[in-house]
C-alpha positions as CSV (number, residue, x, y, z in Angstrom):
1,M,-10.3,14.0,19.3
2,T,-9.2,10.4,18.7
3,E,-5.8,10.3,17.2
4,L,-4.7,7.8,14.5
5,S,-2.6,6.0,17.0
6,D,-5.8,5.3,18.9
7,I,-7.7,4.4,15.8
8,R,-5.1,1.6,15.0
9,R,-5.4,-0.2,18.3
10,V,-7.5,-2.1,20.5
11,P,-7.9,-0.6,24.0
12,G,-5.3,-2.0,26.3
13,R,-3.2,-3.6,23.5
14,S,-0.2,-2.2,21.6
15,R,-1.1,-3.6,18.1
16,P,-3.4,-2.5,15.3
17,L,-7.0,-3.9,15.1
18,R,-7.0,-7.3,13.2
19,V,-9.9,-7.4,10.9
20,L,-11.2,-10.3,8.8
21,D,-12.8,-9.5,5.4
22,A,-14.8,-12.6,4.4
23,Y,-15.9,-12.9,0.8
24,C,-13.4,-10.1,0.2
25,C,-13.2,-10.1,-3.7
26,I,-10.6,-7.4,-4.7
27,G,-10.9,-5.7,-1.3
28,G,-13.3,-2.8,-1.6
29,A,-14.3,-3.3,2.0
30,T,-10.7,-4.1,3.1
31,A,-9.4,-0.8,1.8
32,G,-11.8,1.2,3.9
33,Y,-10.5,-0.5,7.1
34,Q,-7.0,-0.1,6.1
35,R,-7.5,3.7,5.7
36,L,-7.8,3.5,9.6
37,G,-4.4,1.7,9.9
38,W,-6.0,-1.7,10.6
39,H,-4.5,-5.0,9.6
40,V,-6.9,-6.8,7.3
41,T,-6.9,-10.4,6.2
42,G,-9.1,-11.4,3.2
43,V,-10.6,-14.8,2.4
44,D,-12.5,-15.7,-0.8
45,I,-13.3,-18.9,-2.5
46,Q,-11.8,-17.6,-5.7
47,A,-8.1,-16.4,-6.3
48,Q,-8.0,-12.6,-6.0
49,P,-4.8,-11.4,-7.7
50,D,-5.9,-7.8,-7.2
51,Y,-6.7,-8.2,-3.5
52,C,-5.4,-5.1,-1.6
53,G,-5.2,-6.4,1.9
54,D,-2.4,-7.5,4.2
55,V,-3.0,-11.3,4.0
56,F,-5.1,-13.4,1.7
57,H,-6.5,-17.0,2.1
58,Q,-8.3,-18.8,-0.7
59,G,-10.9,-21.0,0.6
60,D,-14.5,-21.2,1.9
61,A,-15.3,-18.2,3.9
62,V,-17.8,-19.9,6.5
63,D,-15.2,-22.7,7.2
64,F,-12.5,-20.0,7.6
65,I,-14.7,-18.0,10.0
66,R,-15.5,-21.1,12.0
67,A,-11.9,-22.1,12.4
68,H,-10.1,-18.7,12.7
69,G,-12.8,-16.0,13.3
70,H,-12.1,-15.9,17.0
71,E,-8.6,-14.7,16.2
72,F,-9.8,-11.4,14.9
73,D,-10.9,-8.3,16.6
74,F,-13.6,-7.4,14.0
75,I,-15.2,-9.4,11.2
76,H,-16.7,-8.0,8.0
77,T,-18.6,-10.2,5.7
78,S,-20.2,-9.6,2.2
79,P,-21.9,-12.9,1.2
80,P,-22.6,-13.1,-2.6
81,C,-25.7,-11.1,-3.3
82,Q,-26.8,-12.7,-6.6
83,G,-29.2,-15.0,-4.9
84,E,-30.5,-12.3,-2.4
85,G,-31.9,-9.5,-4.5
86,A,-35.6,-9.2,-5.3
87,P,-35.2,-9.8,-9.1
88,T,-33.6,-13.2,-8.4
89,K,-36.1,-14.3,-5.8
90,G,-39.0,-12.7,-7.8
91,T,-39.2,-11.8,-11.4
92,N,-36.2,-13.8,-12.6
93,R,-36.9,-16.9,-10.5
94,A,-38.7,-18.9,-13.2
95,R,-36.2,-18.1,-15.7
96,N,-33.2,-19.1,-13.5
97,A,-35.0,-22.4,-12.7
98,A,-35.7,-23.1,-16.4
99,I,-32.0,-23.0,-17.2
100,G,-30.8,-24.6,-14.1
101,R,-29.1,-21.5,-12.7
102,T,-28.8,-21.4,-8.9
103,Y,-27.0,-19.1,-6.4
104,P,-25.7,-19.9,-2.9
105,R,-27.7,-18.5,0.0
106,L,-24.9,-17.8,2.4
107,I,-26.3,-15.2,4.8
108,A,-27.7,-17.7,7.4
109,P,-24.7,-19.9,7.7
110,T,-22.4,-16.9,7.7
111,R,-24.4,-15.4,10.7
112,A,-24.3,-18.7,12.6
113,A,-20.5,-18.8,12.0
114,L,-20.0,-15.3,13.1
115,E,-22.1,-15.6,16.3
116,A,-20.1,-18.6,17.4
117,T,-16.9,-16.4,17.3
118,G,-18.1,-14.0,19.9
119,R,-16.6,-11.2,17.9
120,P,-18.2,-7.9,16.7
121,Y,-19.2,-8.3,13.1
122,V,-20.9,-6.7,10.0
123,I,-22.9,-8.6,7.3
124,E,-23.3,-6.5,4.1
125,N,-25.8,-7.2,1.4
126,V,-28.5,-5.7,-1.0
127,A,-32.1,-4.7,-0.6
128,G,-34.4,-7.8,-0.4
129,S,-31.7,-9.9,1.3
130,E,-32.1,-11.5,4.6
131,V,-29.6,-9.3,6.6
132,R,-31.2,-7.4,9.4
133,K,-31.4,-3.8,8.3
134,D,-29.5,-2.2,11.1
135,L,-27.7,0.3,8.8
136,R,-28.1,1.6,5.2
137,L,-25.3,3.5,3.4
138,C,-25.5,5.3,0.1
139,G,-22.8,6.7,-2.2
140,E,-24.3,10.0,-1.9
141,M,-23.4,10.1,1.7
142,F,-19.7,10.2,0.7
143,G,-19.9,12.3,-2.4
144,L,-19.4,9.3,-4.6
145,G,-20.4,8.8,-8.4
146,V,-22.5,5.7,-7.5
147,L,-25.6,5.4,-5.3
148,M,-25.3,1.6,-4.4
149,H,-27.5,1.3,-1.4
150,R,-26.2,-1.4,0.8
151,Y,-27.6,-2.8,4.1
152,F,-25.5,-3.8,7.2
153,E,-26.4,-6.1,9.9
154,L,-24.3,-5.3,13.0
155,G,-23.4,-8.1,15.4
156,G,-22.2,-7.3,19.0
157,W,-22.4,-3.6,18.5
158,T,-24.6,-0.8,17.2
159,T,-24.6,2.6,15.8
160,P,-27.1,5.3,14.9
161,Q,-28.3,5.4,11.3
162,P,-26.7,8.6,9.6
163,P,-28.9,10.9,7.6
164,H,-29.6,10.0,4.0
165,P,-29.1,13.0,1.8
166,A,-31.3,13.6,-1.2
167,H,-30.0,12.2,-4.5
168,R,-28.6,15.0,-6.8
169,G,-30.2,13.4,-9.8
170,R,-30.5,10.2,-11.9
171,V,-28.3,7.4,-12.6
172,R,-26.9,7.8,-16.2
173,G,-28.1,5.4,-18.8
174,W,-31.0,3.9,-20.7
175,R,-34.2,3.2,-18.9
176,H,-37.2,1.9,-20.8
177,G,-36.0,3.1,-24.1
178,E,-35.1,6.6,-23.0
179,Y,-31.6,7.9,-22.2
180,H,-31.0,9.8,-19.0
181,E,-28.0,12.0,-18.0
182,G,-27.2,12.2,-14.3
183,P,-24.5,12.6,-11.8
184,Y,-24.2,8.9,-11.0
185,V,-23.1,5.9,-13.1
186,A,-24.6,2.4,-13.3
187,A,-21.6,0.2,-11.9
188,Y,-23.2,-3.1,-12.9
189,G,-23.5,-5.0,-16.2
190,K,-22.3,-3.6,-19.6
191,G,-23.9,-1.6,-22.3
192,G,-26.9,0.8,-22.2
193,G,-24.8,3.7,-20.8
194,K,-23.4,1.7,-18.0
195,A,-20.1,2.5,-16.4
196,T,-16.7,1.8,-18.0
197,T,-13.8,0.4,-16.0
198,E,-12.2,3.9,-15.4
199,E,-15.7,5.3,-14.6
200,I,-16.3,2.7,-11.8
201,R,-12.8,3.1,-10.5
202,A,-13.4,6.9,-10.2
203,A,-17.0,6.6,-8.9
204,K,-16.2,4.1,-6.2
205,G,-12.7,5.4,-5.1
206,I,-10.8,2.1,-6.1
207,D,-7.6,2.6,-7.9
208,W,-5.8,-0.7,-7.7
209,S,-7.7,-2.9,-10.1
210,T,-8.9,-2.8,-13.7
211,D,-11.0,-5.9,-13.6
212,H,-14.4,-4.6,-14.6
213,F,-16.4,-7.5,-13.3
214,R,-14.8,-7.4,-9.8
215,L,-15.0,-3.7,-9.7
216,R,-18.7,-4.0,-10.2
217,E,-18.9,-6.3,-7.2
218,A,-16.7,-4.2,-4.9
219,L,-17.9,-2.2,-1.9
220,P,-16.7,1.4,-2.1
221,P,-13.9,1.8,0.7
222,A,-15.7,5.0,2.0
223,Y,-18.5,2.7,3.4
224,T,-16.2,0.6,5.6
225,E,-14.1,3.5,6.5
226,W,-17.3,5.0,8.0
227,I,-18.3,1.7,9.6
228,G,-14.7,1.4,11.1
229,R,-15.0,4.8,12.7
230,A,-18.4,4.2,14.0
231,Y,-17.2,0.9,15.6
232,L,-14.3,2.8,17.1
233,A,-16.7,5.2,18.6
234,T,-18.2,2.4,20.7
235,L,-14.7,1.9,22.1
236,T,-14.1,5.5,22.9
237,P,-14.8,5.2,26.8
238,A,-12.2,2.4,27.0
239,L,-9.7,4.5,25.0
240,E,-10.1,7.3,27.3
241,V,-9.6,5.1,30.4
242,A,-6.5,3.4,28.8
243,A,-5.1,7.0,28.0
């Protein structure tokens, strides 16, 4: 069995893994990697007073990856998803154009910057986005109160897709004029039975922020704790040699 002291360290080195969390927001992804004892640096274009990581830099994520990505052992990225989902690119496209609303499309430049570092990486995003669908995670896999299906492109490493358990019911709230009860909350938007701040905190396992908007955006830490352990498993042979 891998001990925590092994989880914390890169094979052949005496320090914890250093992780970069780009587009970090309040640090939902960061917290998952920190659960493994890893040192996490966050970068975001906006100030993030609730960020939970070890170090925070405010600035452009792609520029930071280009300048400093090679200094990290592992890089996690969650480019903004507002311009990536099917509604934005489909049913809402004409409406957004009419009011002059645009969203950045950052997956391609993020990928290019990541590949230039030579470091193992993750790009996380929604269904309908341009990420390669190497991995799909769902809140039900971790017993969470949100479904929140997310897709992950894995660069420089790979891991098998875990089983996707059947959902236990519906997401609570109004749908087409009918109210439904269910074991999951809708952690997006407001009204219509969508989750309150406290409900999102409980459903996602995030206890360090009360910012409703940023809580809605945050990735549940359970997802990246799983990803970190999966990445660690690819290092196990080297760990055994080092031991």
